[in-house]
VOSEKE-959344 format. One record per atom (N, C-alpha, C): chain; residue number from 1; residue in one letter; x, y, z; atom name. Coordinates in nm, 2 decimals, padded with zeros to 4 digits. Atoms other than C-alpha are relative to their C-alpha. Layout:
<sites>
SITE, A, NUM, A, X, Y, Z, CA;
...
</sites>
This chain:
<sites>
SITE, A, 1, M, -00.10, -00.02, -00.09, N;
SITE, A, 1, M, -04.13, 13.81, 14.18, CA;
SITE, A, 1, M, 00.06, 00.15, 00.00, C;
SITE, A, 2, Q, -00.05, -00.13, 00.02, N;
SITE, A, 2, Q, -04.01, 14.14, 14.04, CA;
SITE, A, 2, Q, -00.09, 00.11, 00.06, C;
SITE, A, 3, L, 00.10, -00.09, -00.06, N;
SITE, A, 3, L, -04.33, 14.31, 14.15, CA;
SITE, A, 3, L, 00.01, 00.00, 00.15, C;
SITE, A, 4, E, -00.02, 00.01, -00.14, N;
SITE, A, 4, E, -04.28, 14.18, 14.50, CA;
SITE, A, 4, E, 00.12, 00.08, 00.05, C;
SITE, A, 5, A, -00.13, -00.07, -00.04, N;
SITE, A, 5, A, -03.92, 14.31, 14.51, CA;
SITE, A, 5, A, -00.02, 00.15, -00.01, C;
SITE, A, 6, D, 00.02, -00.14, 00.02, N;
SITE, A, 6, D, -04.03, 14.65, 14.38, CA;
SITE, A, 6, D, -00.08, 00.06, 00.12, C;
SITE, A, 7, L, 00.09, -00.04, -00.12, N;
SITE, A, 7, L, -04.30, 14.67, 14.66, CA;
SITE, A, 7, L, 00.08, 00.01, 00.12, C;
SITE, A, 8, L, -00.09, 00.00, -00.12, N;
SITE, A, 8, L, -04.04, 14.58, 14.92, CA;
SITE, A, 8, L, 00.09, 00.12, 00.00, C;
SITE, A, 9, V, -00.09, -00.11, 00.01, N;
SITE, A, 9, V, -03.80, 14.84, 14.80, CA;
SITE, A, 9, V, -00.08, 00.13, 00.03, C;
SITE, A, 10, T, 00.09, -00.11, -00.02, N;
SITE, A, 10, T, -04.08, 15.10, 14.80, CA;
SITE, A, 10, T, -00.03, 00.02, 00.15, C;
SITE, A, 11, S, 00.03, 00.00, -00.14, N;
SITE, A, 11, S, -04.18, 15.00, 15.15, CA;
SITE, A, 11, S, 00.12, 00.04, 00.09, C;
SITE, A, 12, L, -00.12, -00.03, -00.08, N;
SITE, A, 12, L, -03.82, 15.02, 15.28, CA;
SITE, A, 12, L, 00.04, 00.15, -00.02, C;
SITE, A, 13, K, -00.03, -00.15, 00.02, N;
SITE, A, 13, K, -03.77, 15.37, 15.13, CA;
SITE, A, 13, K, -00.09, 00.08, 00.08, C;
SITE, A, 14, S, 00.10, -00.08, -00.08, N;
SITE, A, 14, S, -04.09, 15.49, 15.30, CA;
SITE, A, 14, S, 00.04, -00.01, 00.14, C;
SITE, A, 15, I, -00.04, 00.01, -00.14, N;
SITE, A, 15, I, -03.97, 15.35, 15.63, CA;
SITE, A, 15, I, 00.12, 00.08, 00.03, C;
SITE, A, 16, Q, -00.12, -00.08, -00.02, N;
SITE, A, 16, Q, -03.63, 15.51, 15.59, CA;
SITE, A, 16, Q, -00.03, 00.15, 00.01, C;
SITE, A, 17, E, 00.04, -00.14, 00.00, N;
SITE, A, 17, E, -03.80, 15.85, 15.52, CA;
SITE, A, 17, E, -00.06, 00.03, 00.14, C;
SITE, A, 18, Q, 00.07, -00.02, -00.12, N;
SITE, A, 18, Q, -04.01, 15.81, 15.83, CA;
SITE, A, 18, Q, 00.10, 00.00, 00.12, C;
SITE, A, 19, L, -00.11, 00.00, -00.10, N;
SITE, A, 19, L, -03.70, 15.72, 16.04, CA;
SITE, A, 19, L, 00.08, 00.13, 00.00, C;
SITE, A, 20, D, -00.07, -00.12, 00.01, N;
SITE, A, 20, D, -03.52, 16.02, 15.91, CA;
SITE, A, 20, D, -00.08, 00.12, 00.06, C;
SITE, A, 21, H, 00.09, -00.10, -00.06, N;
SITE, A, 21, H, -03.82, 16.24, 16.01, CA;
SITE, A, 21, H, 00.00, 00.00, 00.15, C;
SITE, A, 22, V, -00.01, 00.01, -00.15, N;
SITE, A, 22, V, -03.82, 16.10, 16.36, CA;
SITE, A, 22, V, 00.13, 00.04, 00.05, C;
SITE, A, 23, G, -00.13, -00.05, -00.04, N;
SITE, A, 23, G, -03.45, 16.16, 16.38, CA;
SITE, A, 23, G, 00.01, 00.15, 00.01, C;
SITE, A, 24, K, 00.00, -00.14, 00.00, N;
SITE, A, 24, K, -03.49, 16.52, 16.29, CA;
SITE, A, 24, K, -00.08, 00.06, 00.12, C;
SITE, A, 25, L, 00.08, -00.05, -00.11, N;
SITE, A, 25, L, -03.77, 16.56, 16.55, CA;
SITE, A, 25, L, 00.07, -00.02, 00.13, C;
SITE, A, 26, S, -00.07, 00.02, -00.12, N;
SITE, A, 26, S, -03.56, 16.40, 16.82, CA;
SITE, A, 26, S, 00.11, 00.10, 00.02, C;
SITE, A, 27, K, -00.11, -00.10, -00.01, N;
SITE, A, 27, K, -03.27, 16.64, 16.75, CA;
SITE, A, 27, K, -00.06, 00.13, 00.04, C;
SITE, A, 28, S, 00.06, -00.12, -00.04, N;
SITE, A, 28, S, -03.51, 16.93, 16.78, CA;
SITE, A, 28, S, -00.04, -00.01, 00.15, C;
SITE, A, 29, G, 00.05, 00.02, -00.13, N;
SITE, A, 29, G, -03.66, 16.79, 17.10, CA;
SITE, A, 29, G, 00.11, 00.01, 00.11, C;
SITE, A, 30, R, -00.11, 00.01, -00.10, N;
SITE, A, 30, R, -03.32, 16.75, 17.27, CA;
SITE, A, 30, R, 00.03, 00.14, 00.06, C;
SITE, A, 31, S, -00.03, -00.14, -00.05, N;
SITE, A, 31, S, -03.30, 17.13, 17.32, CA;
SITE, A, 31, S, -00.10, 00.04, 00.11, C;
SITE, A, 32, F, 00.09, -00.03, -00.11, N;
SITE, A, 32, F, -03.59, 17.11, 17.57, CA;
SITE, A, 32, F, 00.02, -00.10, 00.11, C;
SITE, A, 33, E, -00.03, 00.09, -00.12, N;
SITE, A, 33, E, -03.53, 16.98, 17.92, CA;
SITE, A, 33, E, -00.12, -00.10, 00.02, C;
SITE, A, 34, E, 00.12, 00.08, -00.02, N;
SITE, A, 34, E, -03.89, 16.84, 17.92, CA;
SITE, A, 34, E, 00.00, -00.12, -00.09, C;
SITE, A, 35, Y, 00.00, 00.11, 00.09, N;
SITE, A, 35, Y, -03.81, 16.61, 17.63, CA;
SITE, A, 35, Y, 00.05, -00.13, 00.06, C;
SITE, A, 36, D, -00.06, 00.12, -00.07, N;
SITE, A, 36, D, -03.60, 16.37, 17.84, CA;
SITE, A, 36, D, -00.10, -00.05, 00.10, C;
SITE, A, 37, Y, 00.11, 00.04, -00.10, N;
SITE, A, 37, Y, -03.88, 16.37, 18.11, CA;
SITE, A, 37, Y, -00.11, -00.08, -00.08, C;
SITE, A, 38, L, 00.11, 00.07, 00.07, N;
SITE, A, 38, L, -04.14, 16.28, 17.85, CA;
SITE, A, 38, L, 00.05, -00.14, -00.05, C;
SITE, A, 39, K, -00.05, 00.13, 00.05, N;
SITE, A, 39, K, -03.92, 16.00, 17.70, CA;
SITE, A, 39, K, 00.02, -00.10, 00.11, C;
SITE, A, 40, S, -00.01, 00.09, -00.11, N;
SITE, A, 40, S, -03.89, 15.85, 18.04, CA;
SITE, A, 40, S, -00.13, -00.07, 00.04, C;
SITE, A, 41, I, 00.13, 00.06, -00.02, N;
SITE, A, 41, I, -04.26, 15.77, 18.04, CA;
SITE, A, 41, I, -00.01, -00.12, -00.09, C;
SITE, A, 42, P, 00.02, 00.12, 00.08, N;
SITE, A, 42, P, -04.33, 15.42, 17.92, CA;
SITE, A, 42, P, -00.09, 00.03, -00.12, C;
SITE, A, 43, G, 00.08, -00.02, 00.12, N;
SITE, A, 43, G, -04.46, 15.43, 17.56, CA;
SITE, A, 43, G, 00.03, 00.13, -00.07, C;
SITE, A, 44, F, -00.03, -00.13, 00.06, N;
SITE, A, 44, F, -04.32, 15.78, 17.49, CA;
SITE, A, 44, F, 00.14, -00.01, -00.06, C;
SITE, A, 45, G, -00.12, 00.00, 00.07, N;
SITE, A, 45, G, -04.05, 15.75, 17.23, CA;
SITE, A, 45, G, 00.04, 00.14, -00.05, C;
SITE, A, 46, P, -00.04, -00.13, 00.05, N;
SITE, A, 46, P, -03.88, 16.03, 17.04, CA;
SITE, A, 46, P, -00.11, 00.07, -00.07, C;
SITE, A, 47, Y, 00.10, -00.06, 00.08, N;
SITE, A, 47, Y, -04.17, 16.09, 16.81, CA;
SITE, A, 47, Y, -00.12, 00.06, 00.09, C;
SITE, A, 48, V, 00.11, -00.04, -00.08, N;
SITE, A, 48, V, -04.45, 16.10, 17.07, CA;
SITE, A, 48, V, 00.05, 00.11, 00.09, C;
SITE, A, 49, S, -00.05, -00.10, -00.08, N;
SITE, A, 49, S, -04.23, 16.31, 17.30, CA;
SITE, A, 49, S, 00.01, 00.14, -00.07, C;
SITE, A, 50, A, -00.01, -00.13, 00.08, N;
SITE, A, 50, A, -04.16, 16.57, 17.03, CA;
SITE, A, 50, A, -00.13, 00.05, -00.04, C;
SITE, A, 51, V, 00.13, -00.05, 00.03, N;
SITE, A, 51, V, -04.52, 16.59, 16.92, CA;
SITE, A, 51, V, -00.07, 00.05, 00.12, C;
SITE, A, 52, T, 00.07, -00.05, -00.13, N;
SITE, A, 52, T, -04.64, 16.63, 17.28, CA;
SITE, A, 52, T, 00.06, 00.14, 00.03, C;
SITE, A, 53, L, -00.06, -00.13, -00.03, N;
SITE, A, 53, L, -04.39, 16.91, 17.33, CA;
SITE, A, 53, L, -00.05, 00.11, -00.10, C;
SITE, A, 54, A, 00.05, -00.10, 00.10, N;
SITE, A, 54, A, -04.51, 17.08, 17.01, CA;
SITE, A, 54, A, -00.14, 00.04, 00.03, C;
SITE, A, 55, A, 00.14, -00.03, -00.03, N;
SITE, A, 55, A, -04.87, 17.05, 17.12, CA;
SITE, A, 55, A, -00.01, 00.09, 00.12, C;
SITE, A, 56, I, 00.00, -00.07, -00.12, N;
SITE, A, 56, I, -04.80, 17.19, 17.46, CA;
SITE, A, 56, I, 00.05, 00.14, -00.02, C;
SITE, A, 57, G, -00.06, -00.13, 00.02, N;
SITE, A, 57, G, -04.58, 17.47, 17.34, CA;
SITE, A, 57, G, 00.08, 00.04, 00.12, C;
SITE, A, 58, N, -00.07, -00.04, -00.12, N;
SITE, A, 58, N, -04.43, 17.67, 17.63, CA;
SITE, A, 58, N, -00.07, -00.04, 00.12, C;
SITE, A, 59, P, 00.07, 00.05, -00.12, N;
SITE, A, 59, P, -04.52, 17.48, 17.95, CA;
SITE, A, 59, P, -00.01, 00.11, 00.11, C;
SITE, A, 60, H, 00.00, -00.10, -00.11, N;
SITE, A, 60, H, -04.44, 17.79, 18.16, CA;
SITE, A, 60, H, -00.11, 00.10, -00.02, C;
SITE, A, 61, R, 00.12, -00.10, 00.02, N;
SITE, A, 61, R, -04.74, 17.98, 18.02, CA;
SITE, A, 61, R, -00.11, -00.04, 00.09, C;
SITE, A, 62, F, 00.11, 00.04, -00.09, N;
SITE, A, 62, F, -04.96, 17.78, 18.25, CA;
SITE, A, 62, F, 00.03, 00.05, 00.15, C;
SITE, A, 63, E, -00.02, -00.05, -00.14, N;
SITE, A, 63, E, -05.01, 17.93, 18.60, CA;
SITE, A, 63, E, 00.01, -00.11, 00.10, C;
SITE, A, 64, N, -00.01, 00.11, -00.09, N;
SITE, A, 64, N, -05.07, 17.60, 18.76, CA;
SITE, A, 64, N, -00.05, -00.12, -00.08, C;
SITE, A, 65, R, 00.04, 00.12, 00.07, N;
SITE, A, 65, R, -05.16, 17.24, 18.67, CA;
SITE, A, 65, R, -00.15, 00.00, -00.04, C;
SITE, A, 66, A, 00.15, 00.00, 00.03, N;
SITE, A, 66, A, -05.54, 17.32, 18.67, CA;
SITE, A, 66, A, -00.03, 00.08, -00.12, C;
SITE, A, 67, S, 00.04, -00.09, 00.11, N;
SITE, A, 67, S, -05.52, 17.59, 18.39, CA;
SITE, A, 67, S, 00.02, -00.06, -00.13, C;
</sites>
């Protein structure tokens, strides 16, 4: 039973660290107007929206949607 409790505590600590990381990402993302647009897409939460913004970089660098 002690081993099970230790594993649960370890899992909970890991989940809390992940939630803290997502919280930091969402704080960073709020500075971008596009962040709220991305979050309005079904399935796009704080993490996916922030990662998508990071991958795109400056969206104004594209001349049009085809580039």
